[in-house]
N, C-alpha and C positions, 0 to 999 in steps of 0.2 A: 243612879248611874242608867242609863239606859243601855238596853239586852235585847236583842231581837234574835227570833231564830223561824225555821222554817224546815221541819219533822213531814218526813215521807217514810213509809211503810211496804213493803212490797212483798209477799206470801208465793210462789209458783210450785206448783200444783201439775203432775199428768191429767189432760182435760179428762172432764168433768160435762161430757152433754146432758147432764140435768140441768143443768145452768140454765142452757138455752129453751128448758121445756117452761123453767117455772120462774122465771123472770119476772115477768109482771107481777107475780103475785109474791114473790120472793123482795121485791123493790118496793110494798106498800107496808112488809112487815118490818123490813128492815129499818125501812125509814120510819116508823116508829119508836123501834126499841130505842135507836139512838140517839132520838130526838131532835132524826135533822130531815126540817117540812117536805123539803124536795126530793125530787128523782127526778129520774130519764133514763128510757133505754134504750144505748147507743152499740148496734151492732152483734157483739157477742158479750156481753154484759150491763152490768144498772151501776147505776149510780146513783146515793144520794149525797145531799148536802145542805148546806147551811152557808148564803151568803155574806151572811150577818156575821156569824163568828169566825166565818171563815174554815168549816173543818168541810171534809168529804170522804167518804167512804166507796169504795166499789167491790162490785162481786164478775166476777167473768167465769170463761169456761176453762180457764187454764190461770187462773190470778186472783189475789183480793186481798187486800188494804189499805190503808186512811192517809191523811193528810191533812195538816192542821199548822196555823203560825201561832206564835207566841206561847208555847209551850208553858207556863209559872215552873216547873216544876219539872224533877227528870222522873215523876212516876205517872204523869199524869199523861202522855203520849204514851206509853207502852196499856196503860191504863184503858184506854180508850180505844186500843188494835188490840185488846183483848177482849174486851161487850163484842166489839162486832166477832172478832170466832167462835166464842162460845155461846151465842145463838146462832151464826152460820153453819155450825159443824153437828145441830141438834136440829138442822131443818131436816123431814123426812125429803128423800133424792137426794142431799147435800153427801152425808156419810160422816159418823163420828171420827173414821181416822181417813185421812187422805197421803200419798205420795207427795214428799213431800221434793222439790227441785231446789229451794232457795229462798231461804227466810235473809229478808236485808231490812234496814232502817240508814235513812239519810236524813241530816241534820244540817241543816245551816245556823252556823253561828253569828252575832257579830255584836259585839261588847264594844261600847263607850270605854277610849279612854283619856282621861284628862291631861290630855301632852300634845305637844305640836307633831305634826308628822313626821318630821323630822331625827324628833327623838324614840318616838314610838320605830322607826325602822330602822337605828341604833340598837334598842333595846332587841329590838328582835333578833338581828345578826348577832348581839354579842354573848344574847341570853339563849334561844333555840336554834339558829341556823349559823355555823362561822365560817368565815373565808378565811384558810389559815396566809402564814404572812407570804407565800410564792409566791398563790395565785393572786392575793391584790397587788405585787409587784408586778406582775408577767403583765398583768391587765390595766397595771396605772391609768386608772378611772375610775372619777366620783358616781359612787353608786348610788341613784336618784330613786329607786322603787328594788321592791325584791318580795319573792313571792313564791312560794316550794310546794312539791307535791313529793307527798313520802307515804309509801306505803309500809304495809306492816301484817303479823301476823302474831298474834296470842292464842290462850286458854280459850277464852271465849270463841275469836273464828277470824278471818281477815276484818282489818279495815283500813282503807285509802284516803287518804288526807289532803287537802287544798289547805295554806291558809299563807299571811300574813298580814302586814299594816294598809285601811285602804285608808280614803276620804269617799266625805258624802256621796260627792256624782259617781264614784268606783261602786263604792256598794248599793247606793239605787239603783244598779243594773242589778244584783243579785236578787235585792227584797224589789221589785218592781211595784207590787200590787201594794206598797206602806205607803201610808202617809210620809209629808216631805221634814213634819218633826219626830216623827217616831225613828227617823235615821242619824243617827251619828253624824259627826264633823268628823273628829277622825276613829278607827273602831279597829279592835284587832278581831277579824275576820277567818272564821275556822268552818271548814268544811271537813265533817264528818261520814264514811259509807263502811258500814259495819257490817258482814254477812259470812252466814257457812252456806252450806253445798250439801244437807243432810240425804238425799239420792235416796232416800227409805221410805216405809207407811209410817206414821207418825200421828197420837192422838193431841185431843184439841188442849191436852193439858202438857204435853210433851209443845207445840206449838207456843203455847203458853210462855212455855216457861223459858222459851228460846228469843221466845219480841221482851221478856223482861229482860232477860242478860244483852240482848242486845243494844235495847232501848237505853239501859244506865250507864251499857258500856259508853256509848257515844257519848255521854250527858260528862264522865266523866272526865275520859279523854282529852276535853272542852277547861272544864276547871284544871288537869292539870298542866294546860299550856299557858291558861289564862294564871295562874300560879307564879308559873315562871318569870313571866313577861311581866307582872305586877312588882316582882319584889324589886 
């Protein structure tokens, strides 16, 4: 089964001017620590990356984070981010504790479904999003495509979702840097943005724990909807 994903994490904190002073030195150190061979300085932040593995990390004067494609497991991406956090927050001048305003992880998933698009659409409508009989009667037309935005809040944090059945051409628009053979012919698309707004001083371990919960939460939500549609 083809399954692709695209992961992004961002941690926003109160401005730290020290980042501007140490960008050049830190870029080389972070690049070596994360084994991402290339780096560059962009205005008020530094980026380290590896185009082959399609992984990137960044540290700016008011945010840091990471991005990667095709994380193989639910723990892979949070562990990568945590490796960045634990290293950066030990650097002289950055600070072992920071005032965090927002922590968010957004993952876009698409899972190959061995069905015709029309059949997947019907499954999605019957098992996840249901249009009641009165609405169908009022509209009185054939539904040819569907997708929905739903926003939630739970014990972990808030999460905004976009989901729906898609065909290859549409999937390609959301995963532009993938090879055609990586893209499913028909797939279930799920975009989940999980976040919290602490607005308080947190230690590196606090941030690491939150990233882990949010990352696992993204994966869990996708597995849940995939399980519903696949039954």
